[in-house]
C-alpha positions, 0 to 999 in steps of 0.5 A: 451660791456657797451651797454649790461648788463650781470650782474649775467649771467654765460654762454654766447654763441657767435654765429659767434664770429670770433676772440672772441674779444666781448667774451673776453671783456664781460668776463673781464667786468663780472668776473663770466661769461664764454663764448663759441665762435662758428665759422668756424674751420679756424676762431677758430684757429685764435680766440684761439691765440687772446684769449690767447693774451688777457688773456681770454683763461681761461674764453672763450671756442672755438667751431669749427662749422657752425652756420647754421648747428652746434647745439647750446650748451644748458643752455646759460644765454645769446646768442650774435649774432653779425655781422651775420645778414647782410650776411643772409636772413630773413629766416636764421635770424629767424631760428638763433633767434629760435635756439638761443632761444632754447639754452637759459635758461628761462629768458636768454638774446638774443643780436643781434648786426649789422649794421641796417637801419631804417624801410623801409631800406633807412636810415641812408645812411651808413647802406643803402649803406652797405646793397647795398654793401652786396647785391653785394658781398654776395649771401645772403647779405643785411641789415635789420632794427632793427624793423624787427629783434625786430618783428622777436624776438617777433614772436619767443617769446622774450619779453622785447625788446630793440633797442640801437644804438652804440655811434656815429660815429659807425653805429651799433645797438643792439637788445636785448630780453629776453626768 
């Protein structure tokens, strides 16, 4: 949460948001922010329970749906896609970026967080090995580089791109861009 500034943002869409933890933490950090967590129906049922236990249910809504098929709600100030790209092909990631862009208001922020490699895919070693594991376990799994994700966002019309690593020892990175 401290790696992304959502000051002044009112509406966050958390695509594939799982238990809603990030949405809860963002709405706690930014009291004027509301969020919608979109994930599969069984996951959303659990998310509702978790959000209630975090006292965030009044600021975080849930939306049952498949991020590959369900229409993204409109007029978002920010869209978060976290922990999704390592399960998807480049084509699907590009489609998600485009759909996120289309759901954002002008000046809206796209935040993509995941385990990313350096260009070329061979380092850091944890990310490369994680990518290999995903390729073995998931039909479309793998790990992309944060440079590739930034390029895809640029291709979709995003600007002011930033790439930020999580603090060590966490292997994740965040790529942000403005519509």
